[in-house]
N, C-alpha and C positions, 0 to 999 in steps of 0.2 A: 485800655478798654475800647477806645474808638476804633482801633484797627481790628479788634475782634468783631465788633458790629459790622464793620465794612466787609470783612471776610464772610461773615454769616449771610449778609445781604447778597454778596456775590455768589455764594453757593446756592442760596435759595433761588436767585434769578436763573442760574445755570440749570438747576433741576427743572424749573418750570419751562424753560426753553426746550429742554430735552423732551419733556412730556408733550409739549406742543408739536415738536418735530415728529415724535412717534405717531401722534394722531394724524398729522399731515401725510406721513408716509402710508399709514393704513388707509386713509381716505383715498389717496392716489391709487393704491392697489385695488380698492373697491370701485374705482372709476367715479369717485365723488369729487367734484371740483368746486372748491369754495375759495373765497378771498381769504388771505392770511389773517386779516383782522378778526374774522369770526372765531378762528382757533384761539387767538390771543385773548379774546373776550370770554369764550365759553369753557375752555379747558380748565383754567384756574377756578372758575366758578363751580364747575363740576367737582373739582378736587375738594372744595370747601363743602359742597353738599354731601359728598360721600363720607365725610368725617362725622356726620350726624349718626349716632349709634342706634339705627333702626333696622340694620340688616347685618349679615355676616360679611365683613370685608367690602361692604358697599355694593355687593352684587345685586342687581335688580334696580337699585336706586340709580346707579350710574347709567344703565341702559335706558331706563324710562325717562330720566331727566335729560339725558342726551337726545332722546327722540323729541322731547318738547323743545329744548333750546335750539338744536340744529333744524328743527321744523320751521322755526322762524326764518332760517336762512334758505328755506325751500327744499330741504332734504327730507325724503320720506322717512317714516318711523322705522321701517325695517332696515333701511340703509344706515340710519343714524345709530340705532341700537346695535347693529352688527359692528359698526365702526368702533363703538365704545367697548364692546366686549373683546374684539380683537386687539385693541390698544391695551386693554387690561391684561390679556394673555401675553402680549409682547413684554409688558413690564414684569410679569411674573417670571417668564422665561429668562429675562435679563437678570432678575434678582437671584435666580438659582446659581448663576455663575459665581 
């Protein structure tokens, strides 16, 4: 049982790191430069917020909350919401494979 939990934890951490890396790559493509710590703080928080069943697949919630959270880091609302939507599209395209 212990090794199952350890494997589950490892997979969970790997998934979160890959989500954070996706956001960082999208941010770089949009010429948004932030410290890595912001991504490690905001991306998992956004993932939890998107799970609230108030929209279809979190669309709209992800972008608006991303604008709020990344706004604290000095990113404009347009850039932050664009980054969120493009990271979402990258995840959808990767899931199609």
